[in-house]
N, C-alpha and C positions, 0 to 999 in steps of 0.2 A: 919857437923856431920850427920851420917847416922840415918835416922828415921827407924822405925820398917820395916824390909824387909820381905815380904812374897813371898813364891814361887807361881808362877802363870803359866798359860799356855804359857804366853809369854817367860818365862824363861826355860820352858821344851819343848822338842819336843813331841808334841802330834800327833801321827801319826795314821790316820784311814787307816788301811791296808785292801784293798780288798782281799778277799780270792781267791787267784789265784791258781786254782787246776791244777796240772801238770799230764799228762798221759804218761805212757811208751808205745808207740805204736809199740810194737814188739810182734809178735803173735806166738801162739802154738795152738794145736787142741785137740778136744774131745767133746763128748756130754754125756759120761757116768756120773754117780754119780750126775745127775742133780736133782734139787729139784723143783717140780712143785708148783708154788705159784699162779697159775691162778685161784684157787678156794678161794683165800683169801677173807675175808669179804669186804675189800675195795681195790680192784685191781686198779692200777694206769694206766694201759694201756688198754683203751677201757673198755667195760663191759663184755668181753667174753674171751675165752681161747686162750692161746698160744698152738699151736699144734706140734711144733717141725719140724725140717728140713726134717725128714724122711717122714712125711706126705706130705710136699710140693714136695718132690722128685717124688711122684707117678704121678703127672701131669706135673711137670716142670723139667724133667730129664736133659734137655740140660743145663739149668741155674744151676742146682744142680751140674752137672759135672764140670762146669766152676768154681763154688765156692769151690768145694772140693779141698783141697790143697792150697787154697789162704791164704793170711795173715789174713783174717777174720776167716777162718776156724781154723787157727792155733793161734788164739788170746790167748788162754790159754788151757792147757790140763793136764790130770793127769800124774803124774810122772811114766811112764812105758816105756818098751822097744821100743814102737812105737814112742814115742814123745821126750824122753830125747836125746839130741845131745852132751852133754858134756862128758868128759872123767872121769868116776868114777872108774877107775881101780887102786884104792889106790894111787891117784895122790895128791901131796902136792903143794900148792901155798903159797908162803910167801910174806908178804908185811910189811916192817919195822919189828916191833917186833911181828907182828901177823902172825899166821900160820893156814891154812885151809887144811884139808885132805878130799878129795872126794873119797868115797868108796861104795861098795855094801855090804849088809847084808841080806842074805836069800831072795834075789830078790828085796829088797828095796834099794832105792837110799838114801845115807846118806852123811852128812857133819859133820866133827869134827872141832869145832871152838875153837881156842886157842888164845885169844887176851890178850894183856898186861892189867893188872889191873882187869881181870875178870877170874872167874873159867872156866876151860875148859868144853865145853858142846858138846853133840852130838845131832844133829837134823835130822829128816827124811824129805826128800824133798817130799812135798805133790803135788805140781803142777809145770809144766813147764810154763814159761811166756815169749813168744817170739819164733821166729823161725830163722830169719836172719835179719840183719847181726850179731845179738847176741841173746843169750837166757839167761833169768834170771830164778831163782828158788825160789819157795815160801815155807816157813816153818811155822808151826803152833806154836805160842808161848803162846797159852792159851787165854781164854776169847774171843774166836772166831777170834783172830787177826792172819792174815796171813801176813808175812813179806817177802819182796824181798831182798835176799842177795845182797850186793854190789859187790861181786865177781861173774862175769858172764862169759859165754862161748862165745868166738869169733868164729863164724861159718865160717868165711872166712880164718882165719889163724890157726884154730883148736888149740886154747890155752885158758887157763884161764887168766882173766885180771881184774883189779880193775876199777870200774866206777869213783872212786875218787883217782887216783894214787898219788896225791900230798897232800892229806889231811888225817889226822887221827882224828877220832871223839871219844869223851868220851862216855861211855855207856849211860849217861843220855842226850846226845845231840839229838835233833830232827832229825839230819841227820844220826845218827848211824843206822845200818841196822835194829836194833830192835826198832827204834824210829818212830815217826809219818810220817816222810817224805818217809819212805820205806814201809808204811802200804798199803797193797793191797786193803783192804776193802774200804778205803776212797779215796785213791789217784788214783787208776787205775781201780777198778773192774767194775764200771758201763759202761765203754767203752770197756770192753773186754769180756762181757757176754751179754746174751739176757734176757731182763726183770729182771735185777738184782735189788734187794732191799738191801741196806746196813744194815738197822735195827740196828742203833747204839743206845745203851742204856747208856745215859750220866751218870746216877747215879752209874752204875757199871763199867763204862769205858770199855764196851764190845760190841761185834758185834754178831748178829745172821743173817748173810748174807745168802740170798736165791736167786735163779735164776730159770728161766724156762729152758734155755739151757746154758751149761757152756760157750760155745764160742760165737762168733758173727755170728749168723746164719740168715736165711732168714728173720725172724720176727723182728730182731734187726733194719732192715731198712724198711721193708714193713708193720710193725705193726702186732698185733695179728691176726692170720689167722682163728680163730674158726668160725667166721661168714661167711667168704669166703668159707671155706670147707663145712659148713652146707648148704649154698646156692647151691654150685656146686653139692651137693649130693641130691638136691631136684628136683622135676619135673619142677619147674619154670626155672631152668637153661637151659633146652633144647632149648628154643626159646628166651633166654635172649640176649639183645644187648651187645656189647663189653663194653659200658659205664656202664651197670648194673653189669656186671661181675666184673668190677674193683672198684665198689663202696666200697667194704668192706676191701680193702687193700690200702696201700699208696705206693707212688713212683712207679707208673706204667711207661710204655714205653714213654708216652707223658707228663710226669710231667714237670711243669714249672720250670724255673730257680730258682725262689724264694722257691718253695716247695722243690726242690731237695736240695738246700743249707740248708734250715731249717732242713732237715733230716740228712745231713752230719755234720753240724756245731756242734751239741752238743758234738761230740767226736773229731772232727778235728778242734778244736779252743782252744785257751787259754782263759779260762773264769772262772767266779765264779758262783756258783749256787744261784738262788733266791728261788727256790722251790725244793721239792723232788718228784714232781708228774708230770714230763714231760710225755705227751701223744703224740704218733706219729701223726704228722700232725699239732701240735700246732705251734704257732708263737715262734720262737727261743727266741725273746726278752721278752716273757712272762715267761721265765724260767731261762734265763742266762744273765749275764752281761759280755760282751766280753771285752778283753783287747785291748785298742786302740794302734795303731802303733806309739808310742812315747817312749822316754827313760823312764824306764830303760830296758824294754824288747825288744825294737827295737832301731836301730840307729835313730838319729834325722831325717834322711831323709825318714824313714819308712822301711828300709831294716831290715831283721830279724837279731836279735842278740841272745837273749835267746831262749829257746825251746818253740816256740809259735805256732807250727803247721801251718795250711794252711789258715784258715778262714781270719785272720787279714791281711795277705799279699794279698790273692786273691781278697778281696773286695776293695783293693786299685787300682786294675789293670784296664787297658783299656779293657782287655779280659772280665772282669766282666761287665763293662759298656756297652760293645757291645753284651751282652747276652750269652756269652759262659758259658756252664755248665760243672761241673766236669766230667760228663759222655761223653762229647764230646772228651775228651782225654783218659779217663780211662774206661775200661770195668767194669761195676758196680759189676759183679760177680767174675771175676778172679782178678780184680784190676790191671791187666796188662795194659800197654799202648795199645791203639787201633791200632797204627801203629809203626813200629820200628823207632828208632831215626837215623838210618843209612841214610845218605844223606838227613837228615831233613824231612823224609817222613811224620811224624806226623804233623809238622808245615805246610808243604806244602798242606795239605788237605784243609786249609783255606787261606793261604797267597799266594800272587802272586809269580810266579817263579823267578822274578828278585831279590827277597830277598835271594835266594839260589844261589848266584853267587859271584865271587871274586869282582865284581864291587860294591857289597854291603858290604860284610864282610871283604874284603881285606886280606884273608888268603887262603892258599892252600886248594882246595876242598877235600872232603872226609877225613878230619882230625879232630881231637878233636877241633882244633882252629876254624874250619868252622861250628861247630854245633851251631845252634841257642841258645840252652839252656845254652851253656857256656858263651855267652855274655849277654843273657837276663834273665837267671835263675841261678844266682850264688847261692851258698849254704854254709852251715856250718855243722860241725860234732858235733853231740850230743851223749851222753851216751858212749863216748869213741871211737866209730867206725861207727856210723850211720850218713851218709852224707845225708842231706835233702836240697832240693832246695827251693829257695825263689820264691813264686808264684805271686809276684807283676809285673813280666814281664817288667822290666824297661830297659831303654837305658843306656849304660855305661856312667858314668860321672866322668872321672878322674879329671876334673876341680874342681868338688866339693870336691874330695879328697885333692887336692892341697890347697883349701881354708878352708875346714871345718874338714878334717881328717877322713871322712867316707870312707869305702872301695869302690872299683870299680872293675868291671870284668877284665879290661885290666891288672891291676897290680896283680890280682889273679894269672894270668899265668906268667906275666913278673915281677916277684917279685924282680928281680935284677935291674929293671929300676925304675926311679922316676915317681911320678904322673905327674910332669911337662912334662916329656918326652911323657907320654901317652896322656896327654891333647893336646899337640902339634900335635901328630899323628892324633887324632880325628879331630882337626881343619883343618888339611891338607886334610883329606878325605871328610869331610862333610861340611866344611865352618865354619865361625866364629860363626854363630847363633846356639844355642842349642834349642831344642824344649821346649816350655813352660811346666813346670812340677811343681806340688805342692811342691816337695822336696826343691826347692830353697827357698820358703817361710818358710817352716818348719825349715830349717837350719838357716836362718836369725833370726827367732823367738827364736830358741833355744839359739842363741848367745845373745839374749836380745836386738836386734836392734829395736829401736822404730818405725822406718819406716815400719817394718814388720806388724804392726797392720792393716794398710790399706789393705794390700794384704790378711791377714788372714780374714778380714771381707768379702772381695770379694769371697774367697773360701767358707765361711760359707753359703753365700746366692746364690751361683752359683749352681742351681739344676742340671746342667750338670755334676758336679763333683760327684764321688762316695760318698755315704752316710758315709762311713768310713773316708774319707778324710775330709768331712765337720765337722764331730764330732771331729776329731783330731785337726782341726783348732780352734774349740771352746775350747778345752783343753789348747791350747797354749794361747789363748786370756785370759783365767783365770789366767795366770801367770803374766799378766800386770795389776797392781793395779789402773790404772787411771780411772777416771770417765767415759771416753769414752768406756772403756772395759765393765763397768757395763751396759751401754746402749746397747752395742752389745749383751751381754748375755741376756738382757731382750728381745731383738728381736729374739734371737735364741730359747728362750723358746716357741715361737709360730711357730717354724719350722714345715714343713710337715714331717720331719724325726724324728721318735721316738728316734733314736740313738743320734741325735743332741739335742733334747729336754732333754734327760736324762743327757748328758754330760754338757749341760748348767746349769742344776739344780745342779749338783755336783760342778760345778765351782763357784757357788754362796756362797760357804762356808766362804769366806773372806769378804763378804758384810754384813753390819749392819743387826741385827736381824729383825728390823721392815720392812726394805725394802725387805729383803729376804722373810719374811712371806707374804707380799702383792703380791710379784711377783710369789710365788710358790703355793699359795692356789689353783689356777685353775688346776694345774697339779695333785692334789690329786685325781681327778676323771678322769685322763687320761685313754684312752682305752688300754694302754700297760703297763704291770706291771713294766718293767724296769724304766719307767718314774715316775710312782707313787712312786716306791721305792726310787729313787734318790731324789724326792721332799720331802718326809716325813723324810728322813735321815737328811735333813738340817733343820728340824722343830721339832726335838725331845725335845728341851727345853720347848716346849709349851704343854699345857694341852688342853683337849677337850673344856673347857669353855672359852678358849682364842679365839675361832673362832665364827663367826656368825652362826646362827642356820642352814642355808642351807649348810654350809661347815663342820659342826661337824661330820656328819655321814661319809663323805668322809675321813676326818682326822682319825677317829676311825678305819675305814676299812683299810686304808693305814698303820696305825700304827700296826695293827694286822698282816698284810702282812710282814711288816718289822721284827716283832718279829719272824715270821716263818723263814724268811731269816737268822736271827741270830741263831736260833736253828738248821737249816740245816747245818750250818758251824761251829757248836760249838766244833767239834773234833779238829779243828785247833787252834794253839796258836793265830793266827790272828783273828779267829772267837771269841775266848774268849776276846781278846782285844777289838773287836768291841762291844761285850756285855758290857764290862766295860765302854766304852765311852757312850753307850746308857743309862746305869743305872746312870752314872754321870749326864747326861743331864736331866734325869727324877727325879733328886733329891734323889737318893737312893744310898748313898755312901757305905753302908755296902755290898750291892750286887755288886757294882762296884769293891770294894776291893777283894771280893771273886772271881770275874771273872778274875781279873788280877793275883791273886794267882794261879788260875787254869791254866792260860796261862803259868805261870812259872813252874808249875808242869810238863806240857807237854814239855816245852823247857826252861830250866834254863838260856839259853843264849839269850833269846828273849828280847833285850834291851828296845824297846819301851814300852812293858808291865811293865818292872821293873821301868822305869822312871816314867810312869804314876802312878804306885802304890806308889812310893815315894812321888810324888806330892800330891796324895790324902791323904796319911797318914799324911803328913805335914799339909794339910788343915784341917784335923780332930783332930789335936793336938798330933799326935803320932810321934813326931820328932825323937825319939830314933830308931824306925823301919825305918823311912824315911832315916835317916842317914845311917843305915846299908845297905839298898837297893842301895843307891848311891855309897857306898864304894865297893859293889859287882860289880857294873857296871865298876867302875874304875879298879878293879882287872881283870875283864874279857876283857875290852877294854881300855888299858892304854893310848891310844891316842885319846879317845873320849872326846873332849873339853867340850861339854855341860854337861857331868857328873861332871866335876870339877867345872864348873860354878854354877850348881845347888846346889852342896854341899857347895860351898862358900857362896851362898845366905842363905842357911839354917843355917850355922854357924854364919853368920852375924846377922840373926834374933835372935839368942840366945846370942848375944853379945860376941861371941868367936872370936874377931876380928883378933887376931894374927893368929889363925888357918885359918880363912877366907881369910886373905891376901895371905897365902901360896897357897891356892887352886885357888884364883883369878889369881895369877901369872902363875900357870900351865894352867889355862883356856886361858889366854892371849897367852901363848906359842903355844897352839894348834889351837887357833882361832884368829890369828893376824888381821883379817879383821873386827872383831866385836867391834865397838866403845863402846858399852855399857859395855863390859867386862872391858875395860880400865877405864871407868868412875867409875865403882864399885870398881875396884882395887885402884884407886886414893882415893876414900872416905875411904876405909879400912886403907890405909897408913896414911891418914890425921888424922883419928880417933886415931890411936895408936902412933901418934907423929913421923912419918917418912916423913918430908916435901919434901926431895929431890925425893925419888921414887914417892911420891904423885904428885909432879909437872910433872915429866916425864910421868906418866900415863895420867894426864889431857891433856897434850900436844899431846900425841898419840891419844886420843879420839877426840880432836879438829881437828887434822890433817885428821882423817878419816871422820869426819862429821862437817865441819866448821860452818854450819848454826845452829847447836844445841846450844841453849842458856843455857841449863842446865850445859853443860860442862864448858863453860866460867864462868858462875856464880860460880861454884864450885872452879875453879881456882882463881877467885877473892877473895873468902873467905879464901883460903889457903894463898894467898899473904898478905891479911890483918892480918891474924894470925901471920905471920912472919914479919909484919910491913914493907913489901916491897911495899910501897904505889905507887911508880912509875909504877911498873909492874901491880899492881892492877888497877891503873887508865887506863893503856893502854887496858887491857882486858875489863874493864867496858865501855870504850869509844866504842869499837867494839860491845859490847853487846847492847849499846844504839842505834848504827846504825842499828843493826838487829831488834830492837824493839823500834822504835822511839816514840811511844805513850804510853810506859809503865811507869807510874809514880813511881813505885817501883825502877826501874832501874835508873831513873833520880835522885831519892832520894839517892840511893847508890852512884851514880857518884858525887853528891854534897858532900856527907859525905867524900869521898876520897879526893876531892879537898880541903876541910877544913884541912885534915891531912897534905896534901902537903904544905899548906900555913902556 
């Protein structure tokens, strides 16, 4: 018989989603219509003014000329004749049942949007967004929100096209052009303008976004120039040293690799924000949480998959380990390559000539096939037509494709041949041994191979490995629940690398609360924000008085920093989800419910928030609304097994067993590997008097998890109810072998023996 069943975190998927902010790195230009916020009461970039690129030009004309016309210059621009590249000559683009007309009206650029299920509307194009290979267009929908249309202009083929050609989104969908995913203010703006402040007002769900210069100008990389200009106009500058002249600006000619990457990374990385007050020259990890190179954003071997930009791949590379900087290959002002790719000239500025020969690449010289980048920098196309290369600079491994299914450079070109064919060719050219590479360990770990743990541990504590790789190895270790994994994580918490420490802290989420608390307390005062943030996020169920006196202040400060992080990301459904989880841990269910509801207002199709809302409503006694939420999930995602399972548990709690059995059946259909689903299905059938399907479900559960005594005990009770004592005895005997010192089982066995006699 089923005892009272309650929904729990174990029955629901409770997902803490990092707010992964995506940027559309396509550029347009202009500096007019700028809003100077350098005199704001609390400026975030230094304590002095942004002066604009025109001021910089007066002394740095050469650099300004290189920058003019670059993708940074064209990051965003006003919609005028100089910047608009699309065809607005009364052109119609149709997609399914939707129709878009691009036209001019008294010099203004306009779009008429006629979408199925919505009233036709006409919007004025306010800004261009991007230059090549595509250009997007921003419209103002009110409350300070600028939205990027998902119909864009292909500058290479001179045509309109859809960024999502195979999908249609409802008007309330987060991915609709009017939804949050296409919102310029929060998704794109701070990387396409200089000194941009989003100024989101949560209560009004509105923006009052400001900037110093509309596009990505000099001070976006070098920091505010007011102090530098003031000094250079003072008498002191006449005899000043080069070092003194450069003190007031960042990213000078001899900037170190780390400082340069810290400057580029905030925009050229897939990351979530920790703060809203990044200052030029600050440590990147004091303001951002980078996405590590593991699924779902990367292939398991670290190759790029989703739109992750460059930071996560470059920091895996041998180039990075050897001290190579972005500006070694890219002119920092024009953004063009420093040398042409023809005959591999750029690569040969550092590499030995023998690498540029058929004896190395085994292809005809001066062809696409002989270019270094086509073997060592494969790529993917994003946004419909924008091909971007992987900056992890890896050796082609078709043998890994053959074994693990990840892509490789050889079959990118030779798509008509097998990975086995490519692997044999590589072996013939270079011999049987492949160079040691972390990807082998990651791929084995991703497959769940237990032997991978030892290799992961070696990666974590090998200081010769890139920090990004060591941190990713920690993430994989967190997926193995063994005690040894816990010990490895404990050691990783003391790593020299803040990225490793932070990842280890996040990986502690499945470890018991007391152990977690004892191991993470010291990180609450870590010198790097990303570490403090990761540590306190795992301790939010505690209160200040739960810590010793010397730790309380650190906990309180870290908790305030985490609250700031939640506020910074509150525009996103995921951000509201995280707020809901935080309020739950803090024992504030009403605020948690409000946060989950806000997440669903932003995106009604955001299943994790709806599932957690249903769980919390059930926990607070509001089963009617909890049931409604679960039925909505099933309607939106009819193959999502956990929703059926959760609803079945709720119905079982209310003794609506016949209904519960139906939903357990559907849950079992979509989750045939989950033994607990079959166990609950068996109990439901047993309760309503269906012995045959109950027996079948018990046997399915036992087959999936033979060592689980609960399943066999349930089957024993079913057999006894049906007076099938021989079958009951057989299961009870196995149960006794599994638990030889359990007196209750021995008593049960004796009872069945009496019935048999």
